[in-house]
Backbone atoms as SQL, in Angstrom:
CREATE TABLE atoms (id INTEGER PRIMARY KEY, chain TEXT, resi INTEGER, resn TEXT, atom TEXT, x REAL, y REAL, z REAL);
INSERT INTO atoms VALUES
  (1, 'A', 1, 'MET', 'N', 6.539, 9.652, -27.089),
  (2, 'A', 1, 'MET', 'CA', 6.509, 8.205, -26.925),
  (3, 'A', 1, 'MET', 'C', 6.460, 7.833, -25.448),
  (4, 'A', 2, 'ARG', 'N', 7.329, 8.448, -24.646),
  (5, 'A', 2, 'ARG', 'CA', 7.347, 8.098, -23.212),
  (6, 'A', 2, 'ARG', 'C', 6.047, 8.499, -22.520),
  (7, 'A', 3, 'PHE', 'N', 5.466, 9.630, -22.963),
  (8, 'A', 3, 'PHE', 'CA', 4.200, 10.069, -22.375),
  (9, 'A', 3, 'PHE', 'C', 3.108, 9.042, -22.649),
  (10, 'A', 4, 'VAL', 'N', 3.088, 8.508, -23.864),
  (11, 'A', 4, 'VAL', 'CA', 2.100, 7.492, -24.226),
  (12, 'A', 4, 'VAL', 'C', 2.295, 6.249, -23.373),
  (13, 'A', 5, 'VAL', 'N', 3.550, 5.842, -23.191),
  (14, 'A', 5, 'VAL', 'CA', 3.841, 4.670, -22.357),
  (15, 'A', 5, 'VAL', 'C', 3.369, 4.920, -20.928),
  (16, 'A', 6, 'LEU', 'N', 3.622, 6.113, -20.411),
  (17, 'A', 6, 'LEU', 'CA', 3.172, 6.433, -19.055),
  (18, 'A', 6, 'LEU', 'C', 1.651, 6.412, -18.954),
  (19, 'A', 7, 'GLN', 'N', 0.982, 6.851, -19.998),
  (20, 'A', 7, 'GLN', 'CA', -0.481, 6.782, -20.006),
  (21, 'A', 7, 'GLN', 'C', -0.948, 5.330, -19.944),
  (22, 'A', 8, 'HIS', 'N', -0.255, 4.465, -20.674),
  (23, 'A', 8, 'HIS', 'CA', -0.603, 3.036, -20.644),
  (24, 'A', 8, 'HIS', 'C', -0.378, 2.457, -19.253),
  (25, 'A', 9, 'VAL', 'N', 0.712, 2.809, -18.634),
  (26, 'A', 9, 'VAL', 'CA', 1.014, 2.321, -17.280),
  (27, 'A', 9, 'VAL', 'C', -0.043, 2.810, -16.306),
  (28, 'A', 10, 'GLN', 'N', -0.417, 4.079, -16.416),
  (29, 'A', 10, 'GLN', 'CA', -1.439, 4.633, -15.536),
  (30, 'A', 10, 'GLN', 'C', -2.763, 3.904, -15.707),
  (31, 'A', 11, 'ALA', 'N', -3.121, 3.616, -16.944),
  (32, 'A', 11, 'ALA', 'CA', -4.373, 2.910, -17.205),
  (33, 'A', 11, 'ALA', 'C', -4.339, 1.506, -16.615),
  (34, 'A', 12, 'ILE', 'N', -3.193, 0.849, -16.731),
  (35, 'A', 12, 'ILE', 'CA', -3.049, -0.498, -16.166),
  (36, 'A', 12, 'ILE', 'C', -3.176, -0.438, -14.648),
  (37, 'A', 13, 'LEU', 'N', -2.517, 0.546, -14.054),
  (38, 'A', 13, 'LEU', 'CA', -2.570, 0.680, -12.595),
  (39, 'A', 13, 'LEU', 'C', -3.980, 0.996, -12.112),
  (40, 'A', 14, 'ASP', 'N', -4.723, 1.725, -12.918),
  (41, 'A', 14, 'ASP', 'CA', -6.097, 2.059, -12.557),
  (42, 'A', 14, 'ASP', 'C', -7.068, 0.925, -12.898),
  (43, 'A', 15, 'GLU', 'N', -6.524, -0.189, -13.406),
  (44, 'A', 15, 'GLU', 'CA', -7.304, -1.367, -13.769),
  (45, 'A', 15, 'GLU', 'C', -8.356, -1.061, -14.824),
  (46, 'A', 16, 'GLN', 'N', -8.009, -0.178, -15.741),
  (47, 'A', 16, 'GLN', 'CA', -8.930, 0.172, -16.815),
  (48, 'A', 16, 'GLN', 'C', -8.584, -0.586, -18.100),
  (49, 'A', 17, 'VAL', 'N', -7.613, -1.493, -18.023),
  (50, 'A', 17, 'VAL', 'CA', -7.163, -2.202, -19.208),
  (51, 'A', 17, 'VAL', 'C', -7.504, -3.679, -19.058),
  (52, 'A', 18, 'SER', 'N', -8.157, -4.192, -20.081),
  (53, 'A', 18, 'SER', 'CA', -8.493, -5.621, -20.061),
  (54, 'A', 18, 'SER', 'C', -7.251, -6.429, -20.446),
  (55, 'A', 19, 'VAL', 'N', -7.362, -7.719, -20.245),
  (56, 'A', 19, 'VAL', 'CA', -6.270, -8.613, -20.615),
  (57, 'A', 19, 'VAL', 'C', -6.017, -8.529, -22.119),
  (58, 'A', 20, 'ALA', 'N', -7.072, -8.460, -22.899),
  (59, 'A', 20, 'ALA', 'CA', -6.929, -8.366, -24.359),
  (60, 'A', 20, 'ALA', 'C', -6.219, -7.066, -24.752),
  (61, 'A', 21, 'GLU', 'N', -6.553, -5.968, -24.097),
  (62, 'A', 21, 'GLU', 'CA', -5.899, -4.684, -24.393),
  (63, 'A', 21, 'GLU', 'C', -4.431, -4.725, -23.991),
  (64, 'A', 22, 'LEU', 'N', -4.147, -5.312, -22.839),
  (65, 'A', 22, 'LEU', 'CA', -2.765, -5.441, -22.386),
  (66, 'A', 22, 'LEU', 'C', -1.973, -6.299, -23.367),
  (67, 'A', 23, 'ARG', 'N', -2.558, -7.387, -23.812),
  (68, 'A', 23, 'ARG', 'CA', -1.913, -8.242, -24.802),
  (69, 'A', 23, 'ARG', 'C', -1.630, -7.447, -26.084),
  (70, 'A', 24, 'GLY', 'N', -2.577, -6.650, -26.516),
  (71, 'A', 24, 'GLY', 'CA', -2.399, -5.830, -27.710),
  (72, 'A', 24, 'GLY', 'C', -1.284, -4.815, -27.546),
  (73, 'A', 25, 'MET', 'N', -1.222, -4.178, -26.377),
  (74, 'A', 25, 'MET', 'CA', -0.152, -3.206, -26.113),
  (75, 'A', 25, 'MET', 'C', 1.210, -3.878, -26.144),
  (76, 'A', 26, 'LEU', 'N', 1.289, -5.049, -25.535),
  (77, 'A', 26, 'LEU', 'CA', 2.568, -5.767, -25.506),
  (78, 'A', 26, 'LEU', 'C', 2.973, -6.243, -26.896),
  (79, 'A', 27, 'ARG', 'N', 2.011, -6.659, -27.691),
  (80, 'A', 27, 'ARG', 'CA', 2.330, -7.068, -29.064),
  (81, 'A', 27, 'ARG', 'C', 2.805, -5.875, -29.894),
  (82, 'A', 28, 'LEU', 'N', 2.176, -4.736, -29.690),
  (83, 'A', 28, 'LEU', 'CA', 2.608, -3.523, -30.383),
  (84, 'A', 28, 'LEU', 'C', 4.033, -3.159, -29.982),
  (85, 'A', 29, 'ARG', 'N', 4.324, -3.229, -28.698),
  (86, 'A', 29, 'ARG', 'CA', 5.678, -2.912, -28.217),
  (87, 'A', 29, 'ARG', 'C', 6.688, -3.896, -28.778),
  (88, 'A', 30, 'ARG', 'N', 6.307, -5.180, -28.837),
  (89, 'A', 30, 'ARG', 'CA', 7.194, -6.191, -29.408),
  (90, 'A', 30, 'ARG', 'C', 7.493, -5.874, -30.869),
  (91, 'A', 31, 'ALA', 'N', 6.479, -5.491, -31.627),
  (92, 'A', 31, 'ALA', 'CA', 6.672, -5.144, -33.039),
  (93, 'A', 31, 'ALA', 'C', 7.590, -3.931, -33.179),
  (94, 'A', 32, 'GLU', 'N', 7.429, -2.945, -32.306),
  (95, 'A', 32, 'GLU', 'CA', 8.304, -1.766, -32.336),
  (96, 'A', 32, 'GLU', 'C', 9.755, -2.158, -32.064),
  (97, 'A', 33, 'LEU', 'N', 9.957, -3.002, -31.067),
  (98, 'A', 33, 'LEU', 'CA', 11.305, -3.439, -30.724),
  (99, 'A', 33, 'LEU', 'C', 11.921, -4.277, -31.839),
  (100, 'A', 34, 'GLU', 'N', 11.120, -5.142, -32.466),
  (101, 'A', 34, 'GLU', 'CA', 11.625, -5.957, -33.578),
  (102, 'A', 34, 'GLU', 'C', 12.037, -5.074, -34.755),
  (103, 'A', 35, 'ALA', 'N', 11.263, -4.024, -35.020),
  (104, 'A', 35, 'ALA', 'CA', 11.609, -3.101, -36.110),
  (105, 'A', 35, 'ALA', 'C', 12.901, -2.362, -35.792),
  (106, 'A', 36, 'THR', 'N', 13.069, -1.954, -34.549),
  (107, 'A', 36, 'THR', 'CA', 14.294, -1.277, -34.138),
  (108, 'A', 36, 'THR', 'C', 15.495, -2.203, -34.277),
  (109, 'A', 37, 'ILE', 'N', 15.335, -3.438, -33.841),
  (110, 'A', 37, 'ILE', 'CA', 16.422, -4.418, -33.945),
  (111, 'A', 37, 'ILE', 'C', 16.778, -4.668, -35.402),
  (112, 'A', 38, 'ALA', 'N', 15.770, -4.798, -36.265),
  (113, 'A', 38, 'ALA', 'CA', 16.032, -5.034, -37.688),
  (114, 'A', 38, 'ALA', 'C', 16.790, -3.862, -38.304),
  (115, 'A', 39, 'ALA', 'N', 16.388, -2.647, -37.968),
  (116, 'A', 39, 'ALA', 'CA', 17.071, -1.466, -38.506),
  (117, 'A', 39, 'ALA', 'C', 18.505, -1.395, -37.993),
  (118, 'A', 40, 'ASP', 'N', 18.699, -1.665, -36.706),
  (119, 'A', 40, 'ASP', 'CA', 20.050, -1.638, -36.132),
  (120, 'A', 40, 'ASP', 'C', 20.920, -2.741, -36.726),
  (121, 'A', 41, 'THR', 'N', 20.346, -3.910, -36.959),
  (122, 'A', 41, 'THR', 'CA', 21.091, -5.016, -37.558),
  (123, 'A', 41, 'THR', 'C', 21.538, -4.661, -38.971),
  (124, 'A', 42, 'ALA', 'N', 20.668, -4.014, -39.733),
  (125, 'A', 42, 'ALA', 'CA', 21.029, -3.594, -41.092),
  (126, 'A', 42, 'ALA', 'C', 22.144, -2.550, -41.055),
  (127, 'A', 43, 'ARG', 'N', 22.051, -1.595, -40.137),
  (128, 'A', 43, 'ARG', 'CA', 23.113, -0.591, -39.995),
  (129, 'A', 43, 'ARG', 'C', 24.429, -1.242, -39.598),
  (130, 'A', 44, 'LEU', 'N', 24.385, -2.198, -38.686),
  (131, 'A', 44, 'LEU', 'CA', 25.591, -2.901, -38.260),
  (132, 'A', 44, 'LEU', 'C', 26.226, -3.648, -39.431),
  (133, 'A', 45, 'ALA', 'N', 25.415, -4.293, -40.251),
  (134, 'A', 45, 'ALA', 'CA', 25.941, -5.011, -41.414),
  (135, 'A', 45, 'ALA', 'C', 26.635, -4.042, -42.375),
  (136, 'A', 46, 'ARG', 'N', 26.060, -2.858, -42.576),
  (137, 'A', 46, 'ARG', 'CA', 26.690, -1.868, -43.460),
  (138, 'A', 46, 'ARG', 'C', 28.013, -1.382, -42.890),
  (139, 'A', 47, 'VAL', 'N', 28.066, -1.177, -41.583),
  (140, 'A', 47, 'VAL', 'CA', 29.314, -0.753, -40.943),
  (141, 'A', 47, 'VAL', 'C', 30.368, -1.842, -41.078),
  (142, 'A', 48, 'GLN', 'N', 29.980, -3.087, -40.843),
  (143, 'A', 48, 'GLN', 'CA', 30.930, -4.194, -40.965),
  (144, 'A', 48, 'GLN', 'C', 31.434, -4.328, -42.399),
  (145, 'A', 49, 'ALA', 'N', 30.561, -4.152, -43.369),
  (146, 'A', 49, 'ALA', 'CA', 30.982, -4.228, -44.775),
  (147, 'A', 49, 'ALA', 'C', 31.961, -3.106, -45.096),
  (148, 'A', 50, 'ARG', 'N', 31.697, -1.915, -44.593),
  (149, 'A', 50, 'ARG', 'CA', 32.600, -0.783, -44.825),
  (150, 'A', 50, 'ARG', 'C', 33.952, -1.043, -44.171),
  (151, 'A', 51, 'LEU', 'N', 33.966, -1.581, -42.959),
  (152, 'A', 51, 'LEU', 'CA', 35.224, -1.904, -42.287),
  (153, 'A', 51, 'LEU', 'C', 36.033, -2.924, -43.080),
  (154, 'A', 52, 'ARG', 'N', 35.354, -3.954, -43.592),
  (155, 'A', 52, 'ARG', 'CA', 36.056, -4.950, -44.412),
  (156, 'A', 52, 'ARG', 'C', 36.645, -4.305, -45.658),
  (157, 'A', 53, 'ALA', 'N', 35.876, -3.410, -46.280),
  (158, 'A', 53, 'ALA', 'CA', 36.369, -2.738, -47.485),
  (159, 'A', 53, 'ALA', 'C', 37.593, -1.885, -47.163),
  (160, 'A', 54, 'ILE', 'N', 37.570, -1.195, -46.047),
  (161, 'A', 54, 'ILE', 'CA', 38.710, -0.362, -45.638),
  (162, 'A', 54, 'ILE', 'C', 39.922, -1.233, -45.337),
  (163, 'A', 55, 'GLU', 'N', 39.705, -2.339, -44.638),
  (164, 'A', 55, 'GLU', 'CA', 40.805, -3.231, -44.285),
  (165, 'A', 55, 'GLU', 'C', 41.415, -3.896, -45.516),
  (166, 'A', 56, 'ASN', 'N', 40.621, -4.141, -46.539),
  (167, 'A', 56, 'ASN', 'CA', 41.102, -4.798, -47.747),
  (168, 'A', 56, 'ASN', 'C', 41.559, -3.813, -48.825),
  (169, 'A', 57, 'GLU', 'N', 41.426, -2.540, -48.546),
  (170, 'A', 57, 'GLU', 'CA', 41.787, -1.526, -49.533),
  (171, 'A', 57, 'GLU', 'C', 43.249, -1.685, -49.943),
  (172, 'A', 58, 'GLY', 'N', 43.484, -1.661, -51.231),
  (173, 'A', 58, 'GLY', 'CA', 44.842, -1.787, -51.724),
  (174, 'A', 58, 'GLY', 'C', 45.307, -3.217, -51.887),
  (175, 'A', 59, 'ARG', 'N', 44.483, -4.166, -51.525),
  (176, 'A', 59, 'ARG', 'CA', 44.847, -5.569, -51.683),
  (177, 'A', 59, 'ARG', 'C', 43.885, -6.238, -52.647),
  (178, 'A', 60, 'MET', 'N', 44.410, -7.100, -53.464),
  (179, 'A', 60, 'MET', 'CA', 43.592, -7.852, -54.408),
  (180, 'A', 60, 'MET', 'C', 42.893, -8.970, -53.641),
  (181, 'A', 61, 'PRO', 'N', 41.591, -9.064, -53.754),
  (182, 'A', 61, 'PRO', 'CA', 40.913, -10.172, -53.073),
  (183, 'A', 61, 'PRO', 'C', 41.319, -11.496, -53.713),
  (184, 'A', 62, 'THR', 'N', 41.653, -12.465, -52.886),
  (185, 'A', 62, 'THR', 'CA', 42.128, -13.755, -53.401),
  (186, 'A', 62, 'THR', 'C', 41.056, -14.832, -53.355),
  (187, 'A', 63, 'ASP', 'N', 39.927, -14.540, -52.765),
  (188, 'A', 63, 'ASP', 'CA', 38.904, -15.570, -52.645),
  (189, 'A', 63, 'ASP', 'C', 38.212, -15.873, -53.971),
  (190, 'A', 64, 'ASP', 'N', 38.352, -14.994, -54.983),
  (191, 'A', 64, 'ASP', 'CA', 37.740, -15.230, -56.291),
  (192, 'A', 64, 'ASP', 'C', 38.762, -15.623, -57.358),
  (193, 'A', 65, 'VAL', 'N', 39.986, -15.908, -56.952),
  (194, 'A', 65, 'VAL', 'CA', 41.038, -16.237, -57.911),
  (195, 'A', 65, 'VAL', 'C', 41.071, -17.743, -58.132),
  (196, 'A', 66, 'LEU', 'N', 41.102, -18.140, -59.408),
  (197, 'A', 66, 'LEU', 'CA', 41.180, -19.548, -59.766),
  (198, 'A', 66, 'LEU', 'C', 42.426, -19.734, -60.627),
  (199, 'A', 67, 'VAL', 'N', 43.322, -20.595, -60.211),
  (200, 'A', 67, 'VAL', 'CA', 44.567, -20.838, -60.939),
  (201, 'A', 67, 'VAL', 'C', 44.366, -22.028, -61.862),
  (202, 'A', 68, 'LYS', 'N', 44.675, -21.811, -63.164),
  (203, 'A', 68, 'LYS', 'CA', 44.538, -22.877, -64.160),
  (204, 'A', 68, 'LYS', 'C', 45.852, -23.009, -64.914),
  (205, 'A', 69, 'ARG', 'N', 46.169, -24.203, -65.321),
  (206, 'A', 69, 'ARG', 'CA', 47.332, -24.440, -66.173),
  (207, 'A', 69, 'ARG', 'C', 46.852, -24.447, -67.623),
  (208, 'A', 70, 'ILE', 'N', 47.559, -23.676, -68.453),
  (209, 'A', 70, 'ILE', 'CA', 47.225, -23.641, -69.884),
  (210, 'A', 70, 'ILE', 'C', 48.498, -23.878, -70.680),
  (211, 'A', 71, 'THR', 'N', 48.313, -24.170, -71.973),
  (212, 'A', 71, 'THR', 'CA', 49.480, -24.366, -72.842),
  (213, 'A', 71, 'THR', 'C', 50.164, -23.030, -73.081),
  (214, 'A', 72, 'ARG', 'N', 51.454, -23.101, -73.423),
  (215, 'A', 72, 'ARG', 'CA', 52.205, -21.871, -73.664),
  (216, 'A', 72, 'ARG', 'C', 51.623, -21.091, -74.837),
  (217, 'A', 73, 'VAL', 'N', 51.667, -19.774, -74.674),
  (218, 'A', 73, 'VAL', 'CA', 51.202, -18.876, -75.730),
  (219, 'A', 73, 'VAL', 'C', 52.216, -17.756, -75.842),
  (220, 'A', 74, 'ARG', 'N', 52.693, -17.489, -77.062),
  (221, 'A', 74, 'ARG', 'CA', 53.634, -16.385, -77.275),
  (222, 'A', 74, 'ARG', 'C', 52.828, -15.086, -77.369),
  (223, 'A', 75, 'VAL', 'N', 53.187, -14.119, -76.544),
  (224, 'A', 75, 'VAL', 'CA', 52.452, -12.857, -76.520),
  (225, 'A', 75, 'VAL', 'C', 53.240, -11.690, -77.076),
  (226, 'A', 76, 'ALA', 'N', 54.552, -11.807, -77.170),
  (227, 'A', 76, 'ALA', 'CA', 55.313, -10.685, -77.701),
  (228, 'A', 76, 'ALA', 'C', 56.335, -11.157, -78.700);
């Protein structure tokens, strides 16, 4: 990857790259960086979810509990 980037830099320095080609190279690099960011963001979300699960381990989640009043019922 770095060798390819260096080849691109050399071509630019030698003025062998048109504006359209330079624009294309930069768009390709932007797409690569966006894909890396998306993958890292997904990994970060999984790590955060795992941390929350570890921190809540052994505790009943209370955010889904709904308290209702009902009439008495004999159970035993």
